[in-house]
N, C-alpha and C positions, 0 to 999 in steps of 0.2 A: 571896244572891245581888242583882246590880244590876239593875234597870231601865234599857236603853241609852236610852228615852223617855220622857218625862213622860206622866203621864196627861192631866195640863192644861193645856197649855202654848202659845208659837209654835214650835217646835221644829220642828216639818216645815216648818217656812218656808224659803224659797230661802238660808236662809242657812248652813246646813248642808250646802250641797252647792258641789262645785267650778262655779264662777261666773266669767263674765269680770271684769277686773279694772274694768272701770265697776260692774257692780251690787255686787260690795264697798265700790267708792268710796262706794256710796249706804246704807253699815248705818246705819241707826236708832237712836236712844237708846231703848232698848227695856223701862229701869226705871233706877232709883235703888237706891244702897245702903243696906241697913237699919241701923237703929239696933242695933246686937246690940253689946252687954258680953263679950268672951270673953278668956281667958287663952290664952300660946303656951307652946310645951316650954322656955321659959324662964322660966317662974313671973311671965311683964307678961302686966299689961293691956294686951288692945289692942283697938281699934277700927276696925272696914277702910278707916273716911274715916285712919285713921293715915297709910293707904299713896295718900294724895290727893298729885298730879303724878307718881307714876308706874302707869304702866299693872300691871297687879294682875290675877295671874288666880284663880279663884274653883272649889273642886271640896267635896264631899262623902264624908267617907270614914271607917273606922273599921279602930282596928289590930288589932282582931281579925277582922275579913274573912279568907274561908277562899281568896275566890276573885277579886272583881273587883278589890279596892281595891289589892292587888299593883300591881298590871299600872296600871294611875289613874297610881297617884304614878310610876311608873314612866314611865309618858309623863309624868308633868310634869316632871320631871328631864329627861327628853329637852326639852322646849319652854325648860326653865329654859337651859340649855347650850346651845341656840338665839340663846333673845333676849342671853344674857350675850355675845356673837360680836361684839354691833351695840352702840351707844352711848346705846340710850334705859332711865331707870333703869325698873325694874320689880320686881314683889315677887308669891310662890308664896306663896297661901293656900288649905290646907284646912283643915276645917272634920270634927271629929267627928260623926256622932251618933249616937252610943254615949259621949257623956260621964261617964254614972257609973261608967265602967270607965276610958276615957281623960282620968287625971287630968293635970298637967303633968309628974309624974313620968312618967309610960307613956309618954308624945309622947315626953317627950326618949329616953328608951330605943331607941323605934322608931327617932327623928331619927338616933340615933348606927349603930343597926345599918344604917341603910340613905345615910350620907352624906347628908346635910339638913346644911342649917346655916343658922342660924334669922337671919343677916344677909340672907338671902335667899328663905327658903320658911321660912313659919310653921304650923306643925300647932297647929290653934285648940280647945279647950273653952266649957266654958259650961252654959246651961242648955237643959236639952231639948227644953221646951215653944219656948221664944224660936226656938233654933234652927231648930225644928219648922216652927214658923212665917215664918219669912226665908224656908227652903228653899221652900215652897212660894209665899210670896207675892211675895216679893220674887223669886225666882232661878228661879220656877216650874220648879221640881225636883222630882219626886216623890220623897214619903221616907215608908213606914210600915213600924208595927212596931217592936217593943223586944228588945229582947238574948232568945234560949230556947235554946240549945244543943242542944235535941230538933228544931228546925223547920230547914227549910231556912236555908241562907243568914244559921244562926243569927242567925233570926225579924227578920232587919231588911234591908228594901229601899230603895231608892236610886239616885237618879239618879245618872250618871259623867259628864253630861259637864262639861267645863270651864266655865268663862265670864268674857269676857274683860271688865274695865273698867276705862273709859278712863283718862287724869289727872286728870280733873271727877269721877271719880269714880259714871260712867255706867256701865251695864250694855250692852252695843254688838253683842255678838255667843254663840252657840255654838259648842264644836268637840266631835263626837263622837271622844271619846280612840282608842274602838280602832279607826277607820278607820284603814285604811295611810298615808292623807294629811294624819292631825292637825297636824302640825308647820307642815308644809307651808302646809294650811288657815288656823293660828294666823298665821304669819309673812304670808300674805297679807292680814289683815284687822287684822294692826299697819301694814302698810305703808302700807292704805288711813286708817285712823284718823289715821297720822303726816305722812302726804305732805299739802304746800299744797294747795289744793283750785282 
């Protein structure tokens, strides 16, 4: 089971709700990407800073998730298709919160089953303690527990927001992925970031 709102974060701000273009255009810098060594579904070592120069969408998931994660990944794919209609360079990254299970091989199979292409959408794994620290300290996304088949949600609780990172690797907005207008909200944030001031 995933928590829609992290326990301690600034996600309750007006950035999450539909707002005027003027309000969106004032997106603050909410943080910077962590130094976090990861490995993608192709076995390539990655850092989130590798995508500097592109808009980056980041979320947390795990392949064994029975409920929220499939919807989260599907919504990210909707966002990917929407962004592909424009000319802005972008990349998506979903970081596993169950990295002991989610090896590059497992991620590759998951990606293949869902039509995820590594060129534009990376599924990432790494050290659990580093991922947990980055989720809470840098991304302000709640993350608790570890895999336990006898517990609800398989023992893992994590936030389900998609985090928008600008071309300078700065965290700028959070999108509630299960809102009906999530894709439209994302495109509004992107337009605000990319429009001349």
